[in-house]
SERO-4910 file (N, C-alpha, C, O; in steps of 0.05 Angstrom, whole numbers):
BEGIN
 pado doro    nc1    nc2    nc3   cac1   cac2   cac3    cc1    cc2    cc3    oc1    oc2    oc3
  Met    A   -179   -512    464   -175   -487    453   -201   -481    437   -209   -496    420
  Asn    A   -213   -457    444   -240   -447    432   -237   -438    404   -215   -430    396
  Gly    A   -258   -439    389   -257   -432    361   -247   -404    355   -234   -401    334
  Asp    A   -252   -385    370   -242   -358    367   -211   -355    370   -197   -340    356
  Gln    A   -200   -371    391   -171   -373    395   -158   -386    371   -138   -376    362
  Thr    A   -168   -409    359   -159   -423    339   -156   -402    316   -134   -399    304
  Met    A   -179   -389    309   -179   -367    287   -159   -347    290   -143   -340    272
  Arg    A   -158   -336    313   -138   -314    320   -110   -323    316    -94   -308    304
  Asp    A   -102   -349    325    -78   -359    318    -68   -362    291    -45   -356    284
  Ala    A    -88   -373    276    -83   -376    245    -81   -348    233    -64   -344    215
  Val    A    -96   -328    241    -92   -302    228    -64   -291    235    -49   -282    217
  Val    A    -58   -291    262    -33   -281    269     -8   -295    255     11   -283    247
  Ala    A    -12   -318    254     11   -334    234     10   -325    207     31   -323    193
  Phe    A    -13   -319    198    -15   -310    168     -1   -283    166     15   -278    148
  Cys    A     -8   -265    185      1   -239    184     30   -236    188     43   -220    175
  Ala    A     43   -252    209     69   -253    212     86   -259    187    106   -245    181
  Ala    A     77   -279    176     89   -292    150     86   -272    128    106   -266    116
  Ala    A     63   -263    122     60   -243     98     75   -218    102     87   -206     85
  Gly    A     73   -210    131     86   -183    134    114   -184    131    125   -162    130
  Lys    A    129   -205    128    157   -207    123    163   -209     96    186   -212     89
  Glu    A    144   -209     77    148   -211     50    144   -185     37    120   -177     32
  Pro    A    166   -168     29    163   -144     17    147   -141     -8    137   -120    -16
  Leu    A    144   -164    -21    126   -162    -46     96   -167    -42     79   -167    -59
  Leu    A     92   -171    -14     61   -172     -8     55   -150     13     32   -140     14
  Val    A     75   -143     30     65   -124     51     91   -106     52    114   -115     49
  Gln    A     84    -78     56    105    -58     58     97    -43     84     76    -30     86
  Gly    A    115    -46    105    112    -32    131     83    -36    144     72    -57    150
  Ala    A     72    -11    146     45    -12    159     23    -13    139      0     -7    145
  Gly    A     29    -20    114     11    -24     94     -8    -46     94      0    -66    107
  Gly    A    -32    -48     83    -50    -72     87    -63    -73    115    -55    -61    134
  Asn    A    -83    -89    114    -97    -96    137   -112   -123    136   -120   -130    114
  Val    A   -118   -137    157   -128   -163    159   -149   -162    181   -147   -146    200
  Ser    A   -169   -179    177   -191   -179    197   -202   -207    197   -200   -223    178
  Trp    A   -215   -214    220   -233   -235    224   -259   -232    238   -259   -215    256
  Lys    A   -278   -244    235   -303   -241    246   -311   -263    269   -311   -287    264
  Asp    A   -316   -255    289   -324   -270    311   -350   -265    324   -351   -250    344
  Gly    A   -370   -277    313   -397   -268    323   -404   -239    314   -404   -232    290
  Asp    A   -410   -223    335   -419   -195    327   -393   -177    332   -396   -153    335
  Thr    A   -368   -190    333   -345   -172    335   -328   -179    310   -325   -201    301
  Leu    A   -318   -154    299   -298   -153    277   -273   -147    287   -269   -124    294
  Trp    A   -254   -162    289   -227   -157    295   -208   -148    270   -203   -163    251
  Ile    A   -198   -123    273   -186   -110    250   -159    -97    260   -157    -85    282
  Lys    A   -140   -102    243   -114    -88    247   -118    -58    253   -134    -44    241
  Ala    A   -101    -49    273   -101    -24    281    -85     -6    261    -66    -16    248
  Ser    A    -94     20    258    -81     38    241    -51     43    249    -45     49    272
  Gly    A    -32     40    230     -7     48    234     10     24    245     34     28    251
  Thr    A     -2     -1    250     14    -22    262     22    -40    236     11    -38    215
  Trp    A     42    -55    242     54    -73    220     46    -99    225     47   -110    246
  Leu    A     37   -111    201     29   -140    202     50   -157    211     45   -177    224
  Ala    A     76   -150    203    101   -168    212    102   -171    242    112   -191    252
  Asp    A     90   -152    255     93   -153    285     71   -167    299     69   -165    323
  Ala    A     53   -181    285     28   -194    293     34   -215    317     20   -217    336
  Ala    A     56   -230    312     63   -250    331     78   -237    362     80   -250    383
  Glu    A     87   -214    359    100   -201    382     84   -180    394     91   -172    417
  Lys    A     64   -168    381     50   -145    391     19   -151    384     12   -164    364
  Asp    A      3   -140    402    -22   -140    398    -32   -119    376    -33    -95    381
  Ile    A    -38   -127    354    -41   -103    333    -70   -102    326    -77    -85    309
  Phe    A    -87   -118    336   -118   -117    329   -133   -105    348   -126   -103    372
  Val    A   -157    -94    338   -174    -78    354   -203    -91    347   -210    -96    324
  Pro    A   -218    -96    371   -247   -108    365   -267    -82    361   -268    -63    377
  Val    A   -282    -86    339   -304    -67    335   -331    -82    333   -333   -106    328
  Glu    A   -351    -63    337   -380    -77    334   -385    -77    301   -385    -58    286
  Leu    A   -389   -103    296   -396   -112    269   -427   -104    263   -433    -92    242
  Ala    A   -444   -109    281   -471   -104    272   -478    -74    264   -493    -68    246
  Gln    A   -462    -53    283   -463    -27    278   -453    -19    249   -465     -3    235
  Leu    A   -431    -30    241   -420    -25    214   -441    -35    193   -450    -20    176
  Arg    A   -449    -59    196   -470    -70    175   -493    -52    171   -501    -43    149
  Ala    A   -506    -46    197   -530    -27    197   -523     -1    184   -541     10    171
  Ala    A   -501     10    187   -493     34    174   -491     32    143   -501     49    127
  Val    A   -477     11    136   -476      4    107   -506      1     96   -512     15     76
  Ala    A   -523    -14    106   -551    -16     98   -566      8     94   -583     11     77
  Ala    A   -558     26    112   -568     57    112   -554     74     92   -563     96     86
  Gly    A   -533     66     81   -518     83     61   -497    103     77   -488    124     67
  Gln    A   -492     95    101   -477    114    117   -447    104    119   -438     92    138
  Phe    A   -433    111     98   -407     99     93   -384    116    109   -360    108    110
  Asp    A   -391    137    119   -375    153    138   -377    147    166   -369    164    182
  Val    A   -386    123    173   -393    114    201   -365    110    215   -346    102    203
  Lys    A   -366    117    239   -342    112    255   -342     87    271   -359     85    289
  Pro    A   -325     68    267   -330     43    281   -328     47    311   -314     64    321
  Val    A   -346     29    325   -346     30    353   -327      7    366   -330    -17    361
  Val    A   -310     16    380   -288      0    391   -300    -12    418   -311      2    435
  Arg    A   -297    -39    418   -305    -53    441   -281    -55    463   -259    -62    457
  Gly    A   -287    -48    489   -270    -46    509   -253    -19    505   -261      1    493
  Glu    A   -226    -23    517   -212      1    518   -185     -4    503   -173    -25    508
  Ser    A   -175     15    484   -155      9    470   -142     37    463   -155     57    458
  Ala    A   -117     37    463   -102     64    455    -99     64    423    -89     84    412
  Leu    A   -107     41    411   -103     42    380   -128     48    366   -150     47    378
  Arg    A   -127     56    341   -150     63    326   -153     41    304   -134     33    291
  Pro    A   -177     33    301   -182     13    278   -172     23    250   -170     47    246
  Ser    A   -164      6    232   -156     16    207   -176     34    192   -200     31    193
  Ile    A   -164     53    177   -181     69    164   -199     56    143   -218     68    134
  Glu    A   -192     32    136   -207     16    116   -221     -6    131   -224    -28    119
  Thr    A   -231     -3    155   -245    -23    172   -274    -29    156   -284    -52    157
  Leu    A   -285    -10    141   -309    -13    131   -310    -34    108   -330    -49    104
  Leu    A   -289    -34     93   -282    -56     70   -286    -83     84   -298   -101     73
  His    A   -278    -86    108   -275   -114    119   -305   -121    129   -312   -144    128
  Ala    A   -320   -103    138   -345   -106    145   -365   -113    119   -384   -128    121
  Leu    A   -357   -101     95   -374   -105     73   -372   -134     62   -391   -144     51
  Met    A   -350   -145     65   -343   -172     54   -358   -191     75   -356   -188     99
  Pro    A   -372   -210     65   -388   -231     85   -367   -252     92   -371   -264    113
  Gln    A   -346   -257     80   -328   -279     89   -317   -275    118   -314   -253    127
  Pro    A   -310   -296    132   -301   -294    158   -272   -279    161   -266   -264    180
  Val    A   -256   -285    140   -227   -275    141   -228   -256    115   -237   -262     93
  Val    A   -218   -232    121   -214   -213    100   -184   -200    101   -174   -191    122
  Val    A   -174   -201     77   -144   -192     77   -140   -169     55   -148   -174     33
  His    A   -130   -149     60   -126   -127     41    -96   -121     41    -85   -112     61
  Leu    A    -84   -127     18    -55   -124     14    -49   -106    -11    -66   -103    -29
  His    A    -24    -97    -10    -15    -81    -32      5    -98    -46     28    -89    -51
  Ala    A     -1   -123    -53     19   -142    -67     28   -131    -93     12   -124   -111
  Val    A     54   -130    -94     67   -116   -118     59   -128   -143     53   -113   -162
  Glu    A     58   -156   -145     53   -170   -171     25   -161   -182     21   -158   -206
  Val    A      6   -156   -161    -20   -149   -168    -19   -116   -175    -27   -107   -197
  Leu    A     -8   -101   -154    -10    -73   -156      6    -64   -183     -2    -43   -194
  Ala    A     26    -78   -194     39    -69   -216     19    -69   -241     22    -54   -260
  His    A     -3    -86   -240    -23    -85   -260    -45    -63   -252    -57    -51   -270
  Leu    A    -50    -58   -227    -71    -40   -219    -67    -12   -226    -85      4   -226
  Val    A    -41     -5   -233    -36     22   -240    -36     26   -269    -28     47   -280
  Asp    A    -46      5   -282    -50      5   -313    -78     14   -317    -97      5   -305
  Ala    A    -81     33   -335   -109     45   -339   -129     23   -349   -153     25   -343
  Asp    A   -120      3   -362   -134    -19   -377   -130    -44   -364   -130    -65   -378
  Phe    A   -127    -46   -336   -120    -71   -323   -143    -90   -325   -138   -114   -328
  Val    A   -170    -82   -324   -191    -99   -324   -191   -117   -348   -197   -141   -344
  Ala    A   -186   -108   -372   -183   -124   -397   -162   -145   -392   -166   -169   -398
  Gly    A   -140   -137   -381   -117   -154   -377   -125   -177   -359   -121   -200   -367
  Phe    A   -138   -172   -337   -146   -190   -319   -166   -209   -326   -169   -230   -314
  Glu    A   -183   -202   -346   -204   -219   -357   -189   -240   -373   -199   -262   -376
  Gln    A   -167   -235   -382   -151   -256   -401   -132   -271   -381   -129   -295   -384
  Ala    A   -119   -258   -360   -100   -274   -345   -112   -290   -320   -100   -310   -312
  Leu    A   -133   -281   -310   -143   -297   -285   -160   -320   -294   -173   -320   -315
  Pro    A   -158   -341   -278   -171   -367   -281   -204   -362   -273   -211   -347   -255
  Ala    A   -219   -375   -288   -248   -373   -285   -258   -381   -255   -280   -375   -247
  Ser    A   -240   -395   -241   -248   -403   -215   -247   -379   -194   -258   -382   -173
  Ile    A   -235   -357   -202   -234   -335   -183   -257   -315   -191   -259   -305   -213
  Ser    A   -273   -311   -171   -295   -290   -174   -287   -263   -164   -280   -259   -141
  Trp    A   -287   -244   -183   -276   -218   -173   -291   -196   -187   -305   -199   -207
  Val    A   -286   -172   -175   -299   -147   -185   -278   -126   -184   -259   -130   -168
  Ala    A   -279   -104   -199   -259    -86   -199   -271    -56   -194   -292    -49   -204
  Val    A   -257    -42   -178   -268    -14   -171   -251      7   -180   -228      6   -173
  Pro    A   -259     27   -192   -241     50   -200   -229     64   -175   -239     60   -152
  Tyr    A   -208     79   -179   -195     91   -156   -215    109   -140   -230    125   -152
  Arg    A   -214    107   -114   -229    124    -97   -212    128    -73   -196    111    -66
  Lys    A   -215    150    -60   -202    157    -35   -208    136    -15   -231    128    -12
  Pro    A   -187    126      2   -195    106     20   -211    116     42   -209    139     48
  Gly    A   -228    101     54   -248    111     74   -274    110     63   -280     90     49
  Ala    A   -294    129     67   -318    125     59   -326    124     30   -344    109     22
  Asp    A   -310    142     13   -312    140    -15   -308    112    -27   -324    101    -42
  Leu    A   -286    101    -18   -279     73    -28   -297     52    -19   -303     33    -33
  Ala    A   -306     56      6   -326     34     18   -351     35      1   -362     14     -4
  Arg    A   -360     57     -6   -387     60    -20   -383     47    -49   -400     33    -59
  Ala    A   -359     54    -60   -355     44    -90   -353     10    -87   -364     -4   -103
  Val    A   -338      0    -67   -337    -28    -63   -364    -39    -57   -372    -58    -71
  Ser    A   -379    -29    -39   -406    -36    -33   -422    -42    -61   -431    -64    -66
  Glu    A   -422    -19    -79   -437    -21   -101   -427    -43   -120   -443    -57   -132
  Ala    A   -400    -47   -120   -390    -67   -140   -394    -95   -130   -396   -114   -146
  Leu    A   -397    -98   -103   -402   -126    -90   -432   -133    -94   -439   -157    -98
  Thr    A   -447   -115    -94   -480   -123    -95   -487   -143   -115   -486   -136   -139
  Gly    A   -493   -166   -107   -503   -188   -124   -482   -199   -141   -487   -213   -161
  Ser    A   -457   -195   -133   -434   -207   -149   -425   -235   -137   -415   -252   -152
  Gly    A   -427   -238   -111   -417   -262    -98   -384   -263   -102   -372   -285    -99
  Ala    A   -373   -243   -107   -345   -242   -112   -331   -243    -85   -341   -232    -66
  Ser    A   -307   -259    -85   -289   -263    -64   -265   -245    -64   -251   -240    -44
  Val    A   -259   -234    -89   -237   -215    -92   -246   -188   -103   -263   -187   -120
  Val    A   -234   -168    -94   -241   -141   -101   -212   -128   -110   -192   -129    -95
  Phe    A   -213   -118   -133   -186   -106   -143   -193    -76   -139   -215    -68   -148
  Leu    A   -175    -59   -127   -179    -31   -124   -158    -18   -141   -134    -19   -136
  Gln    A   -170     -3   -165   -148     11   -182   -130     30   -166   -138     45   -148
  Asn    A   -106     29   -174    -83     45   -161    -84     44   -130    -82     64   -116
  His    A    -89     17   -121    -91     14    -93    -80    -13    -82    -57    -15    -72
  Gly    A    -98    -34    -87    -91    -59    -78   -112    -81    -82   -130    -77    -98
  Val    A   -110   -103    -69   -130   -126    -73   -139   -132    -44   -124   -131    -25
  Val    A   -167   -138    -44   -183   -147    -22   -191   -176    -26   -204   -181    -46
  Ile    A   -183   -197     -9   -191   -224    -10   -207   -230     13   -202   -221     35
  Gly    A   -230   -248      8   -248   -254     30   -248   -285     25   -252   -296      3
  Ala    A   -245   -299     49   -247   -331     48   -252   -339     76   -252   -323     94
  Asp    A   -258   -368     79   -265   -380    105   -243   -381    123   -248   -382    147
  Ser    A   -217   -381    115   -195   -381    134   -169   -370    121   -167   -367     97
  Pro    A   -150   -365    138   -127   -353    126   -113   -373    107    -99   -364     89
  Ala    A   -114   -399    109   -105   -416     93   -117   -415     65   -103   -419     45
  Ala    A   -144   -411     64   -157   -407     38   -150   -378     25   -151   -374      1
  Val    A   -145   -361     43   -135   -334     29   -107   -336     18   -101   -324     -2
  Thr    A    -88   -352     31    -64   -360     21    -65   -372     -6    -51   -363    -25
  Ala    A    -80   -390     -8    -85   -407    -34    -93   -388    -53    -81   -387    -74
  Met    A   -112   -371    -47   -121   -352    -69   -101   -329    -78   -101   -321   -101
  Leu    A    -86   -321    -59    -68   -301    -63    -45   -314    -80    -35   -301    -99
  Asp    A    -36   -338    -73    -15   -351    -90    -25   -356   -120    -10   -355   -140
  Glu    A    -52   -360   -122    -62   -364   -149    -61   -336   -165    -55   -335   -189
  Leu    A    -68   -315   -151    -70   -290   -162    -42   -281   -172    -37   -273   -194
  Val    A    -24   -285   -151      6   -277   -159     17   -291   -182     31   -279   -200
  Ala    A     12   -316   -182     20   -334   -203     11   -327   -228     27   -329   -247
  Ala    A    -14   -318   -231    -28   -311   -256    -18   -283   -265    -18   -278   -289
  Leu    A    -10   -265   -247     -6   -238   -255     27   -231   -251     35   -208   -253
  Arg    A     43   -252   -247     71   -247   -244     82   -233   -269     77   -242   -291
  Thr    A    100   -210   -265    112   -199   -286    142   -199   -281    151   -196   -258
  Gln    A    155   -203   -301    186   -201   -301    195   -172   -300    192   -157   -320
  Pro    A    208   -164   -278    220   -140   -278    235   -135   -302    247   -153   -314
  Ala    A    234   -108   -310    250    -97   -333    279    -99   -326    288    -92   -304
  Pro    A    296   -112   -347    326   -112   -339    338    -87   -340    328    -68   -353
  Gly    A    359    -87   -326    374    -61   -325    400    -66   -312    402    -87   -298
  Ala    A    422    -47   -315    445    -51   -303    445    -49   -271    434    -30   -259
  Thr    A    459    -68   -259    458    -66   -230    469    -41   -217    491    -32   -224
  Ala    A    456    -31   -199    463     -4   -188    478     -9   -162    469    -27   -148
  Ala    A    500      3   -154    514      1   -130    504     26   -112    500     48   -121
  Val    A    500     18    -85    495     43    -67    519     61    -65    540     52    -58
  Pro    A    515     87    -70    538    104    -70    554    102    -44    543     99    -23
  Ala    A    580    104    -46    596    100    -24    599    125     -3    611    124     19
  Ala    A    588    146    -13    595    169      4    564    185      4    547    180    -14
  Pro    A    560    201     23    538    219     22    545    244      3    567    248     -7
  Ile    A    524    260     -1    530    283    -17    518    307      2    498    303     17
  Glu    A    531    330      0    523    355     15    510    375     -2    521    384    -21
  Ala    A    485    382      5    474    402    -10    453    419      6    441    407     24
  Gly    A    449    445      0    432    460     18    440    462     48    423    467     65
  Gly    A    468    456     54    476    458     81    468    432     96    468    432    120
  Thr    A    461    410     81    450    386     95    465    365     83    471    366     59
  Val    A    473    343     99    481    318     89    460    301     80    442    297     95
  Tyr    A    461    289     55    443    271     47    456    244     43    474    240     28
  Glu    A    446    224     58    459    198     58    446    182     35    423    185     29
  Pro    A    463    163     22    452    146      4    432    125     14    438    110     33
  Val    A    407    122      2    388    103     11    401     77      7    413     73    -14
  Pro    A    400     59     28    418     31     27    402     10     12    396    -11     24
  Asp    A    395     14    -12    382     -5    -27    391     -2    -58    385     18    -71
  Ala    A    405    -23    -68    413    -22    -93    391    -21   -113    394     -9   -134
  Gly    A    367    -33   -108    346    -31   -129    334     -5   -129    327      5   -151
  Val    A    330      7   -109    320     40   -104    343     56   -121    335     74   -135
  Gln    A    368     50   -119    386     66   -132    382     68   -161    385     90   -173
  Arg    A    373     46   -173    368     44   -204    350     67   -212    351     77   -235
  Leu    A    331     76   -191    311     99   -200    328    122   -209    317    138   -224
  Ala    A    352    127   -203    371    149   -211    390    141   -230    398    157   -247
  Thr    A    399    117   -228    421    112   -248    411     97   -273    427     95   -292
  Asp    A    385     86   -274    373     77   -298    362    101   -316    343    113   -305
  Pro    A    370    108   -337    358    131   -351    330    126   -357    315    146   -357
  Val    A    321    102   -361    292    100   -370    274    104   -343    253    116   -343
  Leu    A    285     95   -322    271     98   -295    269    128   -287    248    139   -281
  Phe    A    291    138   -288    294    166   -279    276    183   -295    264    201   -283
  Glu    A    272    180   -321    255    197   -337    224    191   -330    206    207   -337
  Arg    A    218    170   -318    191    163   -313    184    172   -286    160    173   -280
  Leu    A    205    182   -268    198    192   -242    177    217   -241    160    219   -224
  Ser    A    182    234   -260    167    259   -263    134    255   -267    116    268   -256
  Ser    A    130    233   -287    105    230   -295     87    205   -283     63    202   -288
  Gln    A    104    188   -268     93    163   -259    102    160   -228    112    140   -219
  Trp    A     98    183   -213    107    184   -185     82    175   -167     82    155   -153
  Ala    A     62    190   -169     41    185   -150     19    163   -158     -3    168   -165
  Leu    A     29    137   -155     14    117   -167     -7    104   -147    -25     91   -157
  Tyr    A     -4    106   -123    -24     95   -102    -20    107    -75      1    118    -70
  Pro    A    -42    104    -57    -44    123    -34    -20    120    -15     -9    141     -7
  Asp    A    -10     95     -8     12     97     11     38    108      1     54    117     17
  His    A     42    106    -25     66    120    -37     67    152    -31     86    165    -24
  Val    A     42    161    -35     37    191    -36     41    197     -4     56    215      3
  Val    A     27    183     15     29    189     42     54    190     53     61    209     67
  Phe    A     69    171     46     96    168     59    119    184     44    138    192     56
  Leu    A    116    189     16    137    196      2    133    226     -9    151    241    -16
  Gly    A    106    234     -8    101    262    -18     86    260    -47     81    239    -59
  Ala    A     80    285    -54     64    291    -79     80    289   -105     70    283   -127
  Phe    A    106    294   -102    123    295   -123    154    290   -117    161    296    -94
  Pro    A    171    279   -134    196    272   -130    214    296   -133    208    314   -150
  Tyr    A    234    298   -118    254    322   -122    278    311   -141    295    296   -133
  Leu    A    278    320   -165    299    310   -184    320    331   -190    313    355   -191
  Ala    A    346    323   -193    366    340   -205    383    325   -222    386    301   -221
  Asp    A    394    343   -240    411    328   -259    439    323   -254    452    310   -269
  Ser    A    449    334   -230    476    327   -221    477    337   -193    459    353   -185
  Pro    A    497    330   -177    502    341   -150    505    371   -151    494    384   -133
  Ala    A    518    384   -172    520    413   -171    494    424   -176    486    444   -164
  Ala    A    477    410   -193    449    424   -201    432    421   -173    417    440   -167
  Leu    A    434    401   -157    421    398   -132    428    419   -116    412    433   -104
  Glu    A    454    423   -114    463    448    -94    450    472   -101    439    485    -83
  Ala    A    451    481   -126    441    504   -136    412    508   -133    403    530   -127
  Ala    A    396    483   -139    366    485   -133    358    488   -104    339    502    -98
  Leu    A    375    474    -85    367    476    -58    374    501    -46    363    508    -25
  Ala    A    392    516    -58    396    543    -44    373    559    -50    373    581    -38
  Gln    A    354    555    -66    332    570    -72    306    560    -55    284    572    -55
  Glu    A    311    539    -41    287    525    -26    285    537     -2    306    543      9
  Gln    A    261    543     11    258    549     38    258    526     54    271    524     75
  Ala    A    242    505     45    241    479     60    257    456     44    250    451     21
  Leu    A    277    443     56    293    424     39    278    399     38    266    391     58
  Pro    A    277    387     16    265    358     11    277    337     29    300    340     38
  Glu    A    264    318     34    275    294     51    288    274     34    306    259     43
  Leu    A    279    274      9    290    253    -10    294    266    -37    277    280    -47
  Val    A    317    260    -47    325    269    -74    335    249    -94    350    231    -86
  Phe    A    329    253   -120    342    235   -138    361    250   -157    353    269   -171
  Val    A    385    241   -157    403    254   -175    412    238   -199    423    216   -197
  Arg    A    408    249   -221    412    235   -248    441    220   -248    462    233   -246
  Gly    A    441    197   -250    465    183   -254    481    180   -227    499    163   -225
  Ala    A    474    195   -207    492    194   -180    477    175   -160    489    157   -149
  Gly    A    454    178   -157    440    160   -137    415    173   -124    406    195   -132
  Val    A    404    158   -103    381    168    -90    391    172    -61    403    155    -48
  Phe    A    384    196    -50    395    205    -24    372    216     -8    353    228    -17
  Ala    A    377    211     21    356    221     38    370    235     60    394    230     65
  Arg    A    355    254     74    364    269     95    360    246    120    343    228    120
  Pro    A    380    250    140    380    234    165    355    233    177    342    253    181
  Gly    A    348    210    183    321    207    196    303    195    176    281    188    186
  Phe    A    305    191    153    288    178    134    280    152    145    297    135    149
  Ser    A    255    147    150    248    123    166    248     99    151    247     99    126
  Thr    A    248     76    166    245     48    154    220     48    140    220     38    118
  Ala    A    198     58    151    170     57    138    174     71    110    161     61     91
  Lys    A    191     92    106    191    104     82    209     91     63    204     92     39
  Gln    A    229     77     73    248     62     57    234     39     42    238     34     18
  Val    A    215     24     60    201      2     48    179     12     28    171     -2      9
  Gln    A    171     35     33    150     47     10    167     52    -13    158     44    -35
  Leu    A    188     64    -13    207     72    -36    215     45    -49    216     44    -73
  Arg    A    221     24    -35    227      2    -48    203    -12    -65    206    -23    -87
  Cys    A    181    -11    -52    154    -21    -63    151     -7    -90    144    -19   -111
  Tyr    A    157     21    -89    152     39   -115    171     29   -136    163     27   -160
  Phe    A    197     23   -128    214     14   -147    204    -13   -162    206    -17   -186
  Asp    A    193    -32   -142    187    -57   -150    161    -54   -170    159    -68   -190
  Val    A    146    -37   -165    121    -31   -185    130    -21   -208    122    -31   -229
  Leu    A    147      1   -208    154     14   -233    172     -2   -250    170      2   -275
  Val    A    187    -18   -242    206    -37   -257    191    -57   -272    201    -69   -292
  Arg    A    163    -62   -261    146    -84   -273    127    -70   -296    109    -82   -307
  Gln    A    132    -46   -300    114    -34   -323    132    -39   -349    154    -30   -355
  Thr    A    117    -58   -364    131    -67   -388    129    -49   -412    143    -54   -432
  Gly    A    114    -29   -410    110     -9   -432     90    -16   -450     88     -2   -470
  His    A     72    -36   -447     52    -44   -463     27    -31   -455      8    -27   -471
  Gly    A     25    -23   -428      1    -11   -419      5     20   -416     25     31   -424
  Arg    A    -18     32   -406    -18     64   -398    -17     66   -368    -37     60   -355
  Val    A      4     73   -358      7     78   -328    -11    101   -322     -9    122   -334
  Leu    A    -29     96   -302    -45    117   -293    -39    127   -264    -43    114   -244
  Ala    A    -29    151   -264    -21    166   -240    -46    180   -228    -65    187   -242
  Leu    A    -44    184   -200    -63    198   -187    -61    228   -196    -40    238   -204
  Gly    A    -84    242   -194    -84    270   -204    -80    288   -180    -80    279   -157
  Thr    A    -77    314   -185    -75    335   -165    -94    333   -142    -87    331   -118
  Ala    A   -119    333   -152   -138    333   -132   -139    307   -113   -146    309    -89
  Glu    A   -131    284   -125   -132    262   -106   -107    262    -89   -109    255    -66
  Ile    A    -86    270    -99    -63    271    -82    -70    293    -59    -65    286    -36
  Gly    A    -80    315    -62    -85    332    -43   -105    322    -23   -102    328      0
  Glu    A   -125    306    -31   -141    290    -10   -127    274      8   -132    275     32
  Leu    A   -109    259     -1    -91    243     12    -76    256     34    -75    248     57
  Leu    A    -63    279     26    -44    291     41    -59    309     64    -47    314     85
  Asp    A    -83    320     58    -98    337     78   -118    321     92   -141    328     92
  Trp    A   -109    299    106   -128    279    116   -118    271    146    -95    262    149
  Asp    A   -135    276    164   -127    271    193   -120    243    197   -100    237    210
  Ala    A   -137    223    185   -127    197    190   -101    190    181    -88    173    194
  Glu    A    -92    200    158    -67    192    148    -44    208    164    -21    197    166
  Arg    A    -48    231    174    -31    244    193    -26    227    215     -3    223    223
  Tyr    A    -46    216    228    -43    199    249    -26    174    243     -9    166    258
  Arg    A    -32    162    220    -18    140    213     14    149    210     32    135    220
  Met    A     19    169    197     46    178    194     60    185    221     84    181    225
  Ser    A     44    196    239     57    203    266     68    175    280     89    174    293
  Leu    A     51    155    275     60    127    288     85    118    273    102    104    285
  Ser    A     88    125    248    111    112    235    137    127    243    159    118    235
  Lys    A    137    149    257    158    162    264    168    152    293    191    157    302
  Gln    A    149    138    304    157    131    333    175    107    333    183     98    355
***
């Protein structure tokens, strides 16, 4: 077996395992790559890491072309795909070319992300992380060229193997998937947060009808706490848009109602009905067709929100940052794949 096949098999095994852990990977979120000479193999946009063993989710792109573009400061470079493929390289391909390590993994790991939405996460990491981990932190930037430029600047001269992206996720570079796993385990252990306690919520037994549409209960007892836990419900309005995938899949703001009757009255005034609604004390409901991709993102949001202990200052994305994400062709493409 040649070296490239050995590496591919190891990467596929890592992706298939990590992709089935919702605290590490949520649907099509995250991306993984490995370098084979002058070729960078990168996860395709909109594909799921969990499918790596059953589907061909990787696209080969020219690595030298990307590195030359970075050296010239051209962070809006479009990757050149080798051969023919109907898939597009990840919108974050340049992040992987920037990292010199053979294997690069970018995840929205909940135990890490729960800290990255804290405005002062850097100070916390300086105390919590072992000295053996070399890392840099990057303020929030729109994924793509803006983020790649910021990461490039942060990495210059650092020798870091871990990049923390504020309100986004973590990037880890290593010699092998096994080494990535070891580092990821170390990070998760150091940053693990006990979720805030709360009364167990039950999935509502019946749908509700409002605006002439039937809204089905979201089939996740954790997610239901977002409506039944008074503390979590109050935080929805100010702590909604916390990271890109949440905004892209679930929208710019939550639709809140104080009761089923209030929801009915509010929807009577709406020209376009919301897909997802939060009814205080009653539950979280969605219109038929609310995709699995959106359900896992909603669960991720709950997992992040319930880990906010109240000691830090939660930093939500602003109006301009939300607008950039929603008015973006690359994300429209990824959303179109999630509906298939």
